[in-house]
mmCIF file of the N, C-alpha and C atoms, coordinates in Angstrom:
data_MODEL
# 
_entry.id   MODEL 
# 
loop_
_atom_site.group_PDB 
_atom_site.id 
_atom_site.type_symbol 
_atom_site.label_atom_id 
_atom_site.label_alt_id 
_atom_site.label_comp_id 
_atom_site.label_asym_id 
_atom_site.label_entity_id 
_atom_site.label_seq_id 
_atom_site.pdbx_PDB_ins_code 
_atom_site.Cartn_x 
_atom_site.Cartn_y 
_atom_site.Cartn_z 
_atom_site.occupancy 
_atom_site.B_iso_or_equiv 
_atom_site.pdbx_formal_charge 
_atom_site.auth_seq_id 
_atom_site.auth_comp_id 
_atom_site.auth_asym_id 
_atom_site.auth_atom_id 
_atom_site.pdbx_PDB_model_num 
ATOM 1   N N  . MET A 1 1  ? 0.825  -1.203 0.000   1.00 0.00 ? 1  MET A N  1 
ATOM 2   C CA . MET A 1 1  ? 0.000  0.000  0.000   1.00 0.00 ? 1  MET A CA 1 
ATOM 3   C C  . MET A 1 1  ? 0.864  1.260  0.000   1.00 0.00 ? 1  MET A C  1 
ATOM 4   N N  . VAL A 1 2  ? 1.907  1.275  0.821   1.00 0.00 ? 2  VAL A N  1 
ATOM 5   C CA . VAL A 1 2  ? 2.795  2.443  0.885   1.00 0.00 ? 2  VAL A CA 1 
ATOM 6   C C  . VAL A 1 2  ? 3.538  2.623  -0.433  1.00 0.00 ? 2  VAL A C  1 
ATOM 7   N N  . LYS A 1 3  ? 3.957  1.505  -1.019  1.00 0.00 ? 3  LYS A N  1 
ATOM 8   C CA . LYS A 1 3  ? 4.688  1.588  -2.285  1.00 0.00 ? 3  LYS A CA 1 
ATOM 9   C C  . LYS A 1 3  ? 3.805  2.168  -3.396  1.00 0.00 ? 3  LYS A C  1 
ATOM 10  N N  . THR A 1 4  ? 2.532  1.830  -3.401  1.00 0.00 ? 4  THR A N  1 
ATOM 11  C CA . THR A 1 4  ? 1.609  2.360  -4.393  1.00 0.00 ? 4  THR A CA 1 
ATOM 12  C C  . THR A 1 4  ? 1.420  3.859  -4.223  1.00 0.00 ? 4  THR A C  1 
ATOM 13  N N  . ILE A 1 5  ? 1.285  4.302  -3.003  1.00 0.00 ? 5  ILE A N  1 
ATOM 14  C CA . ILE A 1 5  ? 1.114  5.743  -2.725  1.00 0.00 ? 5  ILE A CA 1 
ATOM 15  C C  . ILE A 1 5  ? 2.357  6.515  -3.139  1.00 0.00 ? 5  ILE A C  1 
ATOM 16  N N  . ILE A 1 6  ? 3.542  5.978  -2.803  1.00 0.00 ? 6  ILE A N  1 
ATOM 17  C CA . ILE A 1 6  ? 4.796  6.648  -3.172  1.00 0.00 ? 6  ILE A CA 1 
ATOM 18  C C  . ILE A 1 6  ? 4.968  6.661  -4.688  1.00 0.00 ? 6  ILE A C  1 
ATOM 19  N N  . THR A 1 7  ? 4.548  5.592  -5.362  1.00 0.00 ? 7  THR A N  1 
ATOM 20  C CA . THR A 1 7  ? 4.658  5.540  -6.823  1.00 0.00 ? 7  THR A CA 1 
ATOM 21  C C  . THR A 1 7  ? 3.765  6.585  -7.482  1.00 0.00 ? 7  THR A C  1 
ATOM 22  N N  . VAL A 1 8  ? 2.540  6.714  -7.007  1.00 0.00 ? 8  VAL A N  1 
ATOM 23  C CA . VAL A 1 8  ? 1.633  7.729  -7.559  1.00 0.00 ? 8  VAL A CA 1 
ATOM 24  C C  . VAL A 1 8  ? 2.187  9.127  -7.291  1.00 0.00 ? 8  VAL A C  1 
ATOM 25  N N  . LEU A 1 9  ? 2.686  9.354  -6.097  1.00 0.00 ? 9  LEU A N  1 
ATOM 26  C CA . LEU A 1 9  ? 3.291  10.648 -5.755  1.00 0.00 ? 9  LEU A CA 1 
ATOM 27  C C  . LEU A 1 9  ? 4.499  10.924 -6.637  1.00 0.00 ? 9  LEU A C  1 
ATOM 28  N N  . HIS A 1 10 ? 5.284  9.900  -6.900  1.00 0.00 ? 10 HIS A N  1 
ATOM 29  C CA . HIS A 1 10 ? 6.466  10.036 -7.756  1.00 0.00 ? 10 HIS A CA 1 
ATOM 30  C C  . HIS A 1 10 ? 6.070  10.434 -9.179  1.00 0.00 ? 10 HIS A C  1 
ATOM 31  N N  . ILE A 1 11 ? 5.011  9.847  -9.693  1.00 0.00 ? 11 ILE A N  1 
ATOM 32  C CA . ILE A 1 11 ? 4.540  10.178 -11.040 1.00 0.00 ? 11 ILE A CA 1 
ATOM 33  C C  . ILE A 1 11 ? 4.030  11.612 -11.099 1.00 0.00 ? 11 ILE A C  1 
ATOM 34  N N  . VAL A 1 12 ? 3.289  12.033 -10.083 1.00 0.00 ? 12 VAL A N  1 
ATOM 35  C CA . VAL A 1 12 ? 2.778  13.415 -10.052 1.00 0.00 ? 12 VAL A CA 1 
ATOM 36  C C  . VAL A 1 12 ? 3.935  14.405 -9.972  1.00 0.00 ? 12 VAL A C  1 
ATOM 37  N N  . ILE A 1 13 ? 4.914  14.106 -9.141  1.00 0.00 ? 13 ILE A N  1 
ATOM 38  C CA . ILE A 1 13 ? 6.074  14.995 -9.007  1.00 0.00 ? 13 ILE A CA 1 
ATOM 39  C C  . ILE A 1 13 ? 6.859  15.057 -10.309 1.00 0.00 ? 13 ILE A C  1 
ATOM 40  N N  . SER A 1 14 ? 6.995  13.928 -11.000 1.00 0.00 ? 14 SER A N  1 
ATOM 41  C CA . SER A 1 14 ? 7.717  13.946 -12.272 1.00 0.00 ? 14 SER A CA 1 
ATOM 42  C C  . SER A 1 14 ? 6.985  14.790 -13.317 1.00 0.00 ? 14 SER A C  1 
ATOM 43  N N  . LEU A 1 15 ? 5.659  14.765 -13.302 1.00 0.00 ? 15 LEU A N  1 
ATOM 44  C CA . LEU A 1 15 ? 4.900  15.626 -14.218 1.00 0.00 ? 15 LEU A CA 1 
ATOM 45  C C  . LEU A 1 15 ? 5.087  17.099 -13.879 1.00 0.00 ? 15 LEU A C  1 
ATOM 46  N N  . VAL A 1 16 ? 5.136  17.415 -12.586 1.00 0.00 ? 16 VAL A N  1 
ATOM 47  C CA . VAL A 1 16 ? 5.370  18.802 -12.167 1.00 0.00 ? 16 VAL A CA 1 
ATOM 48  C C  . VAL A 1 16 ? 6.755  19.267 -12.605 1.00 0.00 ? 16 VAL A C  1 
ATOM 49  N N  . VAL A 1 17 ? 7.747  18.382 -12.495 1.00 0.00 ? 17 VAL A N  1 
ATOM 50  C CA . VAL A 1 17 ? 9.110  18.729 -12.941 1.00 0.00 ? 17 VAL A CA 1 
ATOM 51  C C  . VAL A 1 17 ? 9.115  19.018 -14.439 1.00 0.00 ? 17 VAL A C  1 
ATOM 52  N N  . MET A 1 18 ? 8.498  18.151 -15.213 1.00 0.00 ? 18 MET A N  1 
ATOM 53  C CA . MET A 1 18 ? 8.488  18.348 -16.671 1.00 0.00 ? 18 MET A CA 1 
ATOM 54  C C  . MET A 1 18 ? 7.780  19.641 -17.063 1.00 0.00 ? 18 MET A C  1 
ATOM 55  N N  . ILE A 1 19 ? 6.648  19.904 -16.448 1.00 0.00 ? 19 ILE A N  1 
ATOM 56  C CA . ILE A 1 19 ? 5.890  21.105 -16.796 1.00 0.00 ? 19 ILE A CA 1 
ATOM 57  C C  . ILE A 1 19 ? 6.642  22.365 -16.375 1.00 0.00 ? 19 ILE A C  1 
ATOM 58  N N  . SER A 1 20 ? 7.231  22.345 -15.187 1.00 0.00 ? 20 SER A N  1 
ATOM 59  C CA . SER A 1 20 ? 7.937  23.545 -14.719 1.00 0.00 ? 20 SER A CA 1 
ATOM 60  C C  . SER A 1 20 ? 9.193  23.818 -15.540 1.00 0.00 ? 20 SER A C  1 
ATOM 61  N N  . VAL A 1 21 ? 9.862  22.769 -16.001 1.00 0.00 ? 21 VAL A N  1 
ATOM 62  C CA . VAL A 1 21 ? 11.041 22.973 -16.847 1.00 0.00 ? 21 VAL A CA 1 
ATOM 63  C C  . VAL A 1 21 ? 10.635 23.494 -18.217 1.00 0.00 ? 21 VAL A C  1 
ATOM 64  N N  . LEU A 1 22 ? 9.565  22.959 -18.771 1.00 0.00 ? 22 LEU A N  1 
ATOM 65  C CA . LEU A 1 22 ? 9.135  23.398 -20.102 1.00 0.00 ? 22 LEU A CA 1 
ATOM 66  C C  . LEU A 1 22 ? 8.552  24.810 -20.099 1.00 0.00 ? 22 LEU A C  1 
ATOM 67  N N  . MET A 1 23 ? 8.037  25.265 -18.972 1.00 0.00 ? 23 MET A N  1 
ATOM 68  C CA . MET A 1 23 ? 7.452  26.602 -18.905 1.00 0.00 ? 23 MET A CA 1 
ATOM 69  C C  . MET A 1 23 ? 8.491  27.704 -18.696 1.00 0.00 ? 23 MET A C  1 
ATOM 70  N N  . GLN A 1 24 ? 9.710  27.335 -18.339 1.00 0.00 ? 24 GLN A N  1 
ATOM 71  C CA . GLN A 1 24 ? 10.728 28.346 -18.107 1.00 0.00 ? 24 GLN A CA 1 
ATOM 72  C C  . GLN A 1 24 ? 11.187 28.947 -19.428 1.00 0.00 ? 24 GLN A C  1 
ATOM 73  N N  . PRO A 1 25 ? 11.441 30.253 -19.423 1.00 0.00 ? 25 PRO A N  1 
ATOM 74  C CA . PRO A 1 25 ? 11.872 30.900 -20.669 1.00 0.00 ? 25 PRO A CA 1 
ATOM 75  C C  . PRO A 1 25 ? 13.307 30.525 -21.014 1.00 0.00 ? 25 PRO A C  1 
ATOM 76  N N  . ALA A 1 26 ? 13.610 30.570 -22.315 1.00 0.00 ? 26 ALA A N  1 
ATOM 77  C CA . ALA A 1 26 ? 14.963 30.258 -22.777 1.00 0.00 ? 26 ALA A CA 1 
ATOM 78  C C  . ALA A 1 26 ? 15.911 31.367 -22.354 1.00 0.00 ? 26 ALA A C  1 
ATOM 79  N N  . LYS A 1 27 ? 17.137 30.992 -22.006 1.00 0.00 ? 27 LYS A N  1 
ATOM 80  C CA . LYS A 1 27 ? 18.115 31.974 -21.554 1.00 0.00 ? 27 LYS A CA 1 
ATOM 81  C C  . LYS A 1 27 ? 19.200 32.207 -22.598 1.00 0.00 ? 27 LYS A C  1 
ATOM 82  N N  . VAL A 1 28 ? 19.020 31.709 -23.808 1.00 0.00 ? 28 VAL A N  1 
ATOM 83  C CA . VAL A 1 28 ? 20.003 31.887 -24.866 1.00 0.00 ? 28 VAL A CA 1 
ATOM 84  C C  . VAL A 1 28 ? 19.615 33.127 -25.664 1.00 0.00 ? 28 VAL A C  1 
ATOM 85  N N  . GLN A 1 29 ? 20.289 34.232 -25.395 1.00 0.00 ? 29 GLN A N  1 
ATOM 86  C CA . GLN A 1 29 ? 19.953 35.478 -26.078 1.00 0.00 ? 29 GLN A CA 1 
ATOM 87  C C  . GLN A 1 29 ? 21.178 36.180 -26.639 1.00 0.00 ? 29 GLN A C  1 
ATOM 88  N N  . GLY A 1 30 ? 22.315 35.548 -26.611 1.00 0.00 ? 30 GLY A N  1 
ATOM 89  C CA . GLY A 1 30 ? 23.495 36.140 -27.214 1.00 0.00 ? 30 GLY A CA 1 
ATOM 90  C C  . GLY A 1 30 ? 24.476 36.673 -26.201 1.00 0.00 ? 30 GLY A C  1 
ATOM 91  N N  . LEU A 1 31 ? 25.570 37.209 -26.723 1.00 0.00 ? 31 LEU A N  1 
ATOM 92  C CA . LEU A 1 31 ? 26.661 37.687 -25.881 1.00 0.00 ? 31 LEU A CA 1 
ATOM 93  C C  . LEU A 1 31 ? 26.320 38.997 -25.186 1.00 0.00 ? 31 LEU A C  1 
ATOM 94  N N  . SER A 1 32 ? 25.506 39.822 -25.785 1.00 0.00 ? 32 SER A N  1 
ATOM 95  C CA . SER A 1 32 ? 25.191 41.120 -25.182 1.00 0.00 ? 32 SER A CA 1 
ATOM 96  C C  . SER A 1 32 ? 24.433 40.960 -23.869 1.00 0.00 ? 32 SER A C  1 
ATOM 97  N N  . THR A 1 33 ? 23.590 39.971 -23.775 1.00 0.00 ? 33 THR A N  1 
ATOM 98  C CA . THR A 1 33 ? 22.859 39.757 -22.521 1.00 0.00 ? 33 THR A CA 1 
ATOM 99  C C  . THR A 1 33 ? 23.744 39.115 -21.472 1.00 0.00 ? 33 THR A C  1 
ATOM 100 N N  . ALA A 1 34 ? 24.804 38.429 -21.899 1.00 0.00 ? 34 ALA A N  1 
ATOM 101 C CA . ALA A 1 34 ? 25.726 37.848 -20.921 1.00 0.00 ? 34 ALA A CA 1 
ATOM 102 C C  . ALA A 1 34 ? 26.484 38.954 -20.194 1.00 0.00 ? 34 ALA A C  1 
ATOM 103 N N  . ILE A 1 35 ? 26.769 40.018 -20.902 1.00 0.00 ? 35 ILE A N  1 
ATOM 104 C CA . ILE A 1 35 ? 27.490 41.132 -20.287 1.00 0.00 ? 35 ILE A CA 1 
ATOM 105 C C  . ILE A 1 35 ? 26.531 41.982 -19.456 1.00 0.00 ? 35 ILE A C  1 
ATOM 106 N N  . SER A 1 36 ? 25.380 42.316 -19.995 1.00 0.00 ? 36 SER A N  1 
ATOM 107 C CA . SER A 1 36 ? 24.430 43.159 -19.266 1.00 0.00 ? 36 SER A CA 1 
ATOM 108 C C  . SER A 1 36 ? 23.616 42.362 -18.249 1.00 0.00 ? 36 SER A C  1 
ATOM 109 N N  . GLY A 1 37 ? 23.567 41.060 -18.389 1.00 0.00 ? 37 GLY A N  1 
ATOM 110 C CA . GLY A 1 37 ? 22.800 40.230 -17.465 1.00 0.00 ? 37 GLY A CA 1 
ATOM 111 C C  . GLY A 1 37 ? 23.357 40.217 -16.068 1.00 0.00 ? 37 GLY A C  1 
ATOM 112 N N  . SER A 1 38 ? 24.679 40.360 -15.935 1.00 0.00 ? 38 SER A N  1 
ATOM 113 C CA . SER A 1 38 ? 25.277 40.371 -14.602 1.00 0.00 ? 38 SER A CA 1 
ATOM 114 C C  . SER A 1 38 ? 24.876 41.615 -13.830 1.00 0.00 ? 38 SER A C  1 
ATOM 115 N N  . ALA A 1 39 ? 24.745 42.732 -14.516 1.00 0.00 ? 39 ALA A N  1 
ATOM 116 C CA . ALA A 1 39 ? 24.304 43.948 -13.841 1.00 0.00 ? 39 ALA A CA 1 
ATOM 117 C C  . ALA A 1 39 ? 22.846 43.824 -13.410 1.00 0.00 ? 39 ALA A C  1 
ATOM 118 N N  . GLU A 1 40 ? 22.062 43.157 -14.225 1.00 0.00 ? 40 GLU A N  1 
ATOM 119 C CA . GLU A 1 40 ? 20.652 42.990 -13.882 1.00 0.00 ? 40 GLU A CA 1 
ATOM 120 C C  . GLU A 1 40 ? 20.492 42.109 -12.649 1.00 0.00 ? 40 GLU A C  1 
ATOM 121 N N  . THR A 1 41 ? 21.268 41.039 -12.550 1.00 0.00 ? 41 THR A N  1 
ATOM 122 C CA . THR A 1 41 ? 21.142 40.165 -11.388 1.00 0.00 ? 41 THR A CA 1 
ATOM 123 C C  . THR A 1 41 ? 21.757 40.805 -10.156 1.00 0.00 ? 41 THR A C  1 
ATOM 124 N N  . PHE A 1 42 ? 22.771 41.646 -10.342 1.00 0.00 ? 42 PHE A N  1 
ATOM 125 C CA . PHE A 1 42 ? 23.395 42.290 -9.198  1.00 0.00 ? 42 PHE A CA 1 
ATOM 126 C C  . PHE A 1 42 ? 22.503 43.384 -8.627  1.00 0.00 ? 42 PHE A C  1 
ATOM 127 N N  . PHE A 1 43 ? 21.903 44.172 -9.508  1.00 0.00 ? 43 PHE A N  1 
ATOM 128 C CA . PHE A 1 43 ? 21.079 45.289 -9.057  1.00 0.00 ? 43 PHE A CA 1 
ATOM 129 C C  . PHE A 1 43 ? 19.598 44.949 -8.980  1.00 0.00 ? 43 PHE A C  1 
ATOM 130 N N  . GLY A 1 44 ? 19.195 43.790 -9.509  1.00 0.00 ? 44 GLY A N  1 
ATOM 131 C CA . GLY A 1 44 ? 17.784 43.418 -9.507  1.00 0.00 ? 44 GLY A CA 1 
ATOM 132 C C  . GLY A 1 44 ? 17.301 43.073 -8.105  1.00 0.00 ? 44 GLY A C  1 
ATOM 133 N N  . LYS A 1 45 ? 16.174 43.647 -7.723  1.00 0.00 ? 45 LYS A N  1 
ATOM 134 C CA . LYS A 1 45 ? 15.597 43.367 -6.414  1.00 0.00 ? 45 LYS A CA 1 
ATOM 135 C C  . LYS A 1 45 ? 14.339 42.544 -6.592  1.00 0.00 ? 45 LYS A C  1 
ATOM 136 N N  . ASN A 1 46 ? 14.005 41.777 -5.571  1.00 0.00 ? 46 ASN A N  1 
ATOM 137 C CA . ASN A 1 46 ? 12.793 40.947 -5.559  1.00 0.00 ? 46 ASN A CA 1 
ATOM 138 C C  . ASN A 1 46 ? 12.752 40.004 -6.754  1.00 0.00 ? 46 ASN A C  1 
ATOM 139 N N  . LYS A 1 47 ? 13.890 39.413 -7.070  1.00 0.00 ? 47 LYS A N  1 
ATOM 140 C CA . LYS A 1 47 ? 13.969 38.506 -8.209  1.00 0.00 ? 47 LYS A CA 1 
ATOM 141 C C  . LYS A 1 47 ? 13.118 37.255 -7.984  1.00 0.00 ? 47 LYS A C  1 
ATOM 142 N N  . SER A 1 48 ? 12.959 36.840 -6.722  1.00 0.00 ? 48 SER A N  1 
ATOM 143 C CA . SER A 1 48 ? 12.199 35.628 -6.450  1.00 0.00 ? 48 SER A CA 1 
ATOM 144 C C  . SER A 1 48 ? 10.690 35.850 -6.549  1.00 0.00 ? 48 SER A C  1 
ATOM 145 N N  . ARG A 1 49 ? 10.258 37.077 -6.635  1.00 0.00 ? 49 ARG A N  1 
ATOM 146 C CA . ARG A 1 49 ? 8.821  37.363 -6.732  1.00 0.00 ? 49 ARG A CA 1 
ATOM 147 C C  . ARG A 1 49 ? 8.323  37.386 -8.162  1.00 0.00 ? 49 ARG A C  1 
ATOM 148 N N  . THR A 1 50 ? 9.216  37.303 -9.107  1.00 0.00 ? 50 THR A N  1 
ATOM 149 C CA . THR A 1 50 ? 8.808  37.298 -10.502 1.00 0.00 ? 50 THR A CA 1 
ATOM 150 C C  . THR A 1 50 ? 8.318  35.915 -10.900 1.00 0.00 ? 50 THR A C  1 
ATOM 151 N N  . TYR A 1 51 ? 7.719  35.834 -12.067 1.00 0.00 ? 51 TYR A N  1 
ATOM 152 C CA . TYR A 1 51 ? 7.209  34.571 -12.601 1.00 0.00 ? 51 TYR A CA 1 
ATOM 153 C C  . TYR A 1 51 ? 8.345  33.563 -12.781 1.00 0.00 ? 51 TYR A C  1 
ATOM 154 N N  . GLU A 1 52 ? 9.475  34.022 -13.322 1.00 0.00 ? 52 GLU A N  1 
ATOM 155 C CA . GLU A 1 52 ? 10.613 33.135 -13.533 1.00 0.00 ? 52 GLU A CA 1 
ATOM 156 C C  . GLU A 1 52 ? 11.192 32.653 -12.211 1.00 0.00 ? 52 GLU A C  1 
ATOM 157 N N  . GLY A 1 53 ? 11.207 33.527 -11.207 1.00 0.00 ? 53 GLY A N  1 
ATOM 158 C CA . GLY A 1 53 ? 11.713 33.153 -9.898  1.00 0.00 ? 53 GLY A CA 1 
ATOM 159 C C  . GLY A 1 53 ? 10.856 32.088 -9.235  1.00 0.00 ? 53 GLY A C  1 
ATOM 160 N N  . LYS A 1 54 ? 9.548  32.229 -9.372  1.00 0.00 ? 54 LYS A N  1 
ATOM 161 C CA . LYS A 1 54 ? 8.639  31.233 -8.792  1.00 0.00 ? 54 LYS A CA 1 
ATOM 162 C C  . LYS A 1 54 ? 8.767  29.888 -9.514  1.00 0.00 ? 54 LYS A C  1 
ATOM 163 N N  . LEU A 1 55 ? 8.935  29.927 -10.831 1.00 0.00 ? 55 LEU A N  1 
ATOM 164 C CA . LEU A 1 55 ? 9.134  28.687 -11.575 1.00 0.00 ? 55 LEU A CA 1 
ATOM 165 C C  . LEU A 1 55 ? 10.444 28.013 -11.184 1.00 0.00 ? 55 LEU A C  1 
ATOM 166 N N  . ARG A 1 56 ? 11.462 28.823 -10.955 1.00 0.00 ? 56 ARG A N  1 
ATOM 167 C CA . ARG A 1 56 ? 12.764 28.274 -10.550 1.00 0.00 ? 56 ARG A CA 1 
ATOM 168 C C  . ARG A 1 56 ? 12.655 27.583 -9.199  1.00 0.00 ? 56 ARG A C  1 
ATOM 169 N N  . VAL A 1 57 ? 11.974 28.214 -8.248  1.00 0.00 ? 57 VAL A N  1 
ATOM 170 C CA . VAL A 1 57 ? 11.792 27.611 -6.923  1.00 0.00 ? 57 VAL A CA 1 
ATOM 171 C C  . VAL A 1 57 ? 10.953 26.339 -7.024  1.00 0.00 ? 57 VAL A C  1 
ATOM 172 N N  . LEU A 1 58 ? 9.888  26.376 -7.834  1.00 0.00 ? 58 LEU A N  1 
ATOM 173 C CA . LEU A 1 58 ? 9.057  25.191 -8.028  1.00 0.00 ? 58 LEU A CA 1 
ATOM 174 C C  . LEU A 1 58 ? 9.858  24.040 -8.625  1.00 0.00 ? 58 LEU A C  1 
ATOM 175 N N  . THR A 1 59 ? 10.731 24.348 -9.576  1.00 0.00 ? 59 THR A N  1 
ATOM 176 C CA . THR A 1 59 ? 11.556 23.318 -10.193 1.00 0.00 ? 59 THR A CA 1 
ATOM 177 C C  . THR A 1 59 ? 12.533 22.716 -9.188  1.00 0.00 ? 59 THR A C  1 
ATOM 178 N N  . ILE A 1 60 ? 13.152 23.553 -8.382  1.00 0.00 ? 60 ILE A N  1 
ATOM 179 C CA . ILE A 1 60 ? 14.119 23.067 -7.392  1.00 0.00 ? 60 ILE A CA 1 
ATOM 180 C C  . ILE A 1 60 ? 13.429 22.179 -6.360  1.00 0.00 ? 60 ILE A C  1 
ATOM 181 N N  . VAL A 1 61 ? 12.304 22.639 -5.840  1.00 0.00 ? 61 VAL A N  1 
ATOM 182 C CA . VAL A 1 61 ? 11.584 21.865 -4.816  1.00 0.00 ? 61 VAL A CA 1 
ATOM 183 C C  . VAL A 1 61 ? 11.084 20.548 -5.392  1.00 0.00 ? 61 VAL A C  1 
ATOM 184 N N  . SER A 1 62 ? 10.539 20.590 -6.594  1.00 0.00 ? 62 SER A N  1 
ATOM 185 C CA . SER A 1 62 ? 10.027 19.357 -7.189  1.00 0.00 ? 62 SER A CA 1 
ATOM 186 C C  . SER A 1 62 ? 11.152 18.381 -7.533  1.00 0.00 ? 62 SER A C  1 
ATOM 187 N N  . MET A 1 63 ? 12.318 18.883 -7.918  1.00 0.00 ? 63 MET A N  1 
ATOM 188 C CA . MET A 1 63 ? 13.445 17.991 -8.185  1.00 0.00 ? 63 MET A CA 1 
ATOM 189 C C  . MET A 1 63 ? 13.946 17.337 -6.901  1.00 0.00 ? 63 MET A C  1 
ATOM 190 N N  . ILE A 1 64 ? 13.971 18.076 -5.808  1.00 0.00 ? 64 ILE A N  1 
ATOM 191 C CA . ILE A 1 64 ? 14.372 17.492 -4.523  1.00 0.00 ? 64 ILE A CA 1 
ATOM 192 C C  . ILE A 1 64 ? 13.382 16.409 -4.108  1.00 0.00 ? 64 ILE A C  1 
ATOM 193 N N  . LEU A 1 65 ? 12.093 16.690 -4.255  1.00 0.00 ? 65 LEU A N  1 
ATOM 194 C CA . LEU A 1 65 ? 11.075 15.688 -3.931  1.00 0.00 ? 65 LEU A CA 1 
ATOM 195 C C  . LEU A 1 65 ? 11.165 14.475 -4.853  1.00 0.00 ? 65 LEU A C  1 
ATOM 196 N N  . PHE A 1 66 ? 11.512 14.699 -6.113  1.00 0.00 ? 66 PHE A N  1 
ATOM 197 C CA . PHE A 1 66 ? 11.670 13.606 -7.063  1.00 0.00 ? 66 PHE A CA 1 
ATOM 198 C C  . PHE A 1 66 ? 12.804 12.675 -6.644  1.00 0.00 ? 66 PHE A C  1 
ATOM 199 N N  . VAL A 1 67 ? 13.915 13.249 -6.233  1.00 0.00 ? 67 VAL A N  1 
ATOM 200 C CA . VAL A 1 67 ? 15.057 12.442 -5.791  1.00 0.00 ? 67 VAL A CA 1 
ATOM 201 C C  . VAL A 1 67 ? 14.704 11.672 -4.520  1.00 0.00 ? 67 VAL A C  1 
ATOM 202 N N  . ILE A 1 68 ? 14.010 12.329 -3.599  1.00 0.00 ? 68 ILE A N  1 
ATOM 203 C CA . ILE A 1 68 ? 13.634 11.667 -2.346  1.00 0.00 ? 68 ILE A CA 1 
ATOM 204 C C  . ILE A 1 68 ? 12.692 10.500 -2.615  1.00 0.00 ? 68 ILE A C  1 
ATOM 205 N N  . THR A 1 69 ? 11.681 10.716 -3.454  1.00 0.00 ? 69 THR A N  1 
ATOM 206 C CA . THR A 1 69 ? 10.767 9.617  -3.758  1.00 0.00 ? 69 THR A CA 1 
ATOM 207 C C  . THR A 1 69 ? 11.463 8.503  -4.539  1.00 0.00 ? 69 THR A C  1 
ATOM 208 N N  . SER A 1 70 ? 12.444 8.850  -5.365  1.00 0.00 ? 70 SER A N  1 
ATOM 209 C CA . SER A 1 70 ? 13.206 7.822  -6.073  1.00 0.00 ? 70 SER A CA 1 
ATOM 210 C C  . SER A 1 70 ? 13.982 6.948  -5.092  1.00 0.00 ? 70 SER A C  1 
ATOM 211 N N  . ILE A 1 71 ? 14.628 7.583  -4.121  1.00 0.00 ? 71 ILE A N  1 
ATOM 212 C CA . ILE A 1 71 ? 15.387 6.833  -3.116  1.00 0.00 ? 71 ILE A CA 1 
ATOM 213 C C  . ILE A 1 71 ? 14.454 5.943  -2.297  1.00 0.00 ? 71 ILE A C  1 
ATOM 214 N N  . ILE A 1 72 ? 13.295 6.462  -1.929  1.00 0.00 ? 72 ILE A N  1 
ATOM 215 C CA . ILE A 1 72 ? 12.334 5.665  -1.151  1.00 0.00 ? 72 ILE A CA 1 
ATOM 216 C C  . ILE A 1 72 ? 11.840 4.474  -1.957  1.00 0.00 ? 72 ILE A C  1 
ATOM 217 N N  . LEU A 1 73 ? 11.562 4.685  -3.246  1.00 0.00 ? 73 LEU A N  1 
ATOM 218 C CA . LEU A 1 73 ? 11.098 3.568  -4.087  1.00 0.00 ? 73 LEU A CA 1 
ATOM 219 C C  . LEU A 1 73 ? 12.177 2.498  -4.268  1.00 0.00 ? 73 LEU A C  1 
ATOM 220 N N  . VAL A 1 74 ? 13.428 2.906  -4.385  1.00 0.00 ? 74 VAL A N  1 
ATOM 221 C CA . VAL A 1 74 ? 14.508 1.924  -4.484  1.00 0.00 ? 74 VAL A CA 1 
ATOM 222 C C  . VAL A 1 74 ? 14.630 1.143  -3.190  1.00 0.00 ? 74 VAL A C  1 
ATOM 223 N N  . TYR A 1 75 ? 14.524 1.844  -2.072  1.00 0.00 ? 75 TYR A N  1 
ATOM 224 C CA . TYR A 1 75 ? 14.587 1.173  -0.774  1.00 0.00 ? 75 TYR A CA 1 
ATOM 225 C C  . TYR A 1 75 ? 13.426 0.188  -0.598  1.00 0.00 ? 75 TYR A C  1 
ATOM 226 N N  . LEU A 1 76 ? 12.231 0.583  -0.984  1.00 0.00 ? 76 LEU A N  1 
ATOM 227 C CA . LEU A 1 76 ? 11.067 -0.302 -0.855  1.00 0.00 ? 76 LEU A CA 1 
ATOM 228 C C  . LEU A 1 76 ? 11.116 -1.489 -1.807  1.00 0.00 ? 76 LEU A C  1 
ATOM 229 N N  . SER A 1 77 ? 11.719 -1.313 -2.967  1.00 0.00 ? 77 SER A N  1 
ATOM 230 C CA . SER A 1 77 ? 11.796 -2.426 -3.921  1.00 0.00 ? 77 SER A CA 1 
ATOM 231 C C  . SER A 1 77 ? 12.841 -3.452 -3.500  1.00 0.00 ? 77 SER A C  1 
ATOM 232 N N  . ASN A 1 78 ? 13.856 -3.032 -2.762  1.00 0.00 ? 78 ASN A N  1 
ATOM 233 C CA . ASN A 1 78 ? 14.876 -3.962 -2.286  1.00 0.00 ? 78 ASN A CA 1 
ATOM 234 C C  . ASN A 1 78 ? 14.491 -4.634 -0.981  1.00 0.00 ? 78 ASN A C  1 
ATOM 235 N N  . LYS A 1 79 ? 13.452 -4.177 -0.373  1.00 0.00 ? 79 LYS A N  1 
ATOM 236 C CA . LYS A 1 79 ? 13.030 -4.703 0.921   1.00 0.00 ? 79 LYS A CA 1 
ATOM 237 C C  . LYS A 1 79 ? 12.323 -6.012 0.811   1.00 0.00 ? 79 LYS A C  1 
# 
């Protein structure tokens, strides 16, 4: 029963990871943004409150949960 619940949770988390990665904007914009981008990140305030910041946090949290559920599933399958 526990293995089934963890498996379903693992599938949902993997879908969240895929969607959050695909929704993030591309960062390939050329050399000019590489030079000016450092000033934007240095002087930019409230970066985590933007749409991209929230997606980044969602991706990080979901990836951590994905790894944790993967480890739990491996442990349960070897038990």
